[in-house]
C-alpha positions, -999 to +999 in steps of 0.1 A: +170+020+175+180+007+141+209+013+119+198+013+082+228-009+061+217-005+026+185-003+007+172-010-030+139+000-044+123+023-024+117+024+017+094+050+035+082+059+068+045+054+067+014+061+092-022+058+084-017+092+061-023+129+061-058+138+064-073+176+060-053+188+033-069+176+004-079+209-006-048+221-008-033+199-027-017+178-005-020+138-011-034+113+018-004+091+013-004+067+040+008+029+034-002+013-006-016-023+014-037-004+047-045-043+059-009-048+064+005-015+075-024-028+103-016-059+109+020-051+111+011-025+141-016-051+157+010-077+163+032-056+181+002-038+201+010-006+187-014+022+179-028+015+139-013+047+135+019+040+146+051+047+117+065+016+101+087+012+073+072+004+037+096-015+012+087-014-023+100-032-050+132-038-033+152-048+000+166-033+029+191-044+056+189-030+088+218-035+120+191-033+157+218-011+176+195-022+208+174-050+217+138-048+202+110-069+186+099-065+149+070-078+127+073-074+088+035-081+069+029-073+033+032-100+002+064-108-022+094-105+004+111-133+030+131-120+063+164-127+079+169-123+113+208-134+125+210-167+111+171-174+107+145-169+085+108-159+091+078-157+071+059-130+067+033-116+095+046-126+122+074-112+151+105-115+163+131-106+189+166-090+177+197-084+200+210-055+196+240-062+171+218-088+150+214-077+110+181-078+099+167-078+059+140-075+039+146-094+006+125-091-022+108-128-038+073-128-058+042-128-055+038-087-039+054-055-043+051-038-005+065-052+027+058-035+058+083-037+087+070-027+120+090-018+154+078-023+188+070+008+203+069+027+166+095+044+145+095+083+160+101+107+128+087+142+129+048+149+118+044+175+093+003+192+092-005+162+109+008+129+097+044+113+097+040+098+057+062+100+033+052+124+001+084+125-020+067+139-049+058+171-024+093+170-007+075+156+027+098+134+043+125+117+024+131+079+011+153+060+042+194+053+032+223+035+044+236+054+075+199+068+087+196+061+123+157+053+132+145+057+166+115+040+185+092+046+210+081+027+244+072-011+236+033-015+248+051-049+262+079-067+275+096-075+241+103-112+250+064-110+251+057-097+217+078-120+200+071-151+184+035-138+171+017-150+139-012-134+120-032-154+103-037-134+069-057-159+048-084-157+069-088-124+064-069-106+028-069-130-003-039-118-018-039-127-052-025-123-092-054-134-105-079-114-083-110-097-090-114-066-078-146-053-063-157-010-075-185+007-073-197+027-104-176+062-108-190+097-109-189+097-154-199+062-160-227+078-184-190+092-206-187+056-218-201+034-242-224+000-234-194-015-250-170+002-226-185-005-194-190-041-208-151-041-218-144-027-186-157-057-166-151-084-188-116-083-195-089-087-175-058-065-173-022-063-166-007-039-144+020-018-166+056-017-159+048+022-156+033+027-121+044+035-085+028+048-052+012+076-078-015+055-100-014+017-112-015+022-154-031-013-164-030-026-198-060-046-223-083-038-248-092-003-248-125+017-233-141+036-255-159+067-243-193+083-257-188+117-255-158+142-245-126+130-228-121+158-209-132+172-178-130+205-149-108+194-133-128+170-098-120+158-066-100+122-069-093+096-040-074+066-044-091+036-058-106+063-083-100+044-116-095+071-141-095+060-183-076+087-203-077+091-241-057+060-247-088+038-233-060+025-205-075+025-173-052+044-144-065+031-104-049+062-084-032+049-054-020+058-021-003+095-035-032+104-058-030+136-067-066+152-053-079+164-085-080+150-118-095+160-154-103+123-172-138+104-167-135+082-135-153+048-143-156+033-113-140+033-077-117+001-062-135-004-024-111+002+001-116-033+011-099-049-022-071-022-023-047-041-007-054-071-034-049-041-060-016-026-043+000-063-039-005-070-077+031-077-097+034-058-132+036-081-164+026-110-140-013-102-125-046-107-149-071-079-132-106-082-130-128-060-118-162-065-105-193-040-095-202-040-062-231-016-041-217+008-017-239-010+013-218-048+001-187-026+003-188-012+038-201-046+049-164-058+034-146-034+047-161-033+086-150-074+084-117-063+078-109-035+107 
């Protein structure tokens, strides 16, 4: 059990996502960095779907109300537990009364704090993920008391573990993001496709859990820029009239009406999610469905 002392930025509960409701206009939601979410739970022996706290673009301070073990993964943060500092991608034991702080540094956007047993929160439409725009769940704030389920093992046995993140995921502010050609690739000129694949893009400061706006050389269309709205998923790369791509993220709308030039592969979404606004220089590389599936299989 934890008490939230203070929150800056955004802190929400997220499990692996809310599936089966897209036809009703409800996004999947879930973590921005699905790999960090799964790793945090794995470190503590939780189910891969267990609820964690996603901390974005800010910090959180908590107090343990009883002994527990925590794990924090992600990029761009550091952890203080009582008088010690711990690296990300590790677990640590917390005694009742100790304070834990997850502090923002540089090199990423999102951190994932998991607790032994997973956080207990009500399920809505089959998921415990927060979707603020839809009024499903709410952001965490000072004074909240967070309950946890039963740990998979003794707390002491869950502590002092680490995850070899570098073996699986290459977080970078100079990433090459793999994409699969989109359904409206023919809506762009040959020059437009060349621009998309050969130029670097910077993440705009106007970004959130719904979408990442990118800034770079505009991508010209070959015809109409408007479509009859059709289905979208996390990773869809839309290009509106201004020629600046927008990548749909965890809270992506379920439909959209701009041409989609590509779709970011599931394996590379965590790397894109951790790119910093105004800092990262992002390039895109075409791949095949088969290669994307093979890469993803190596992460699961």
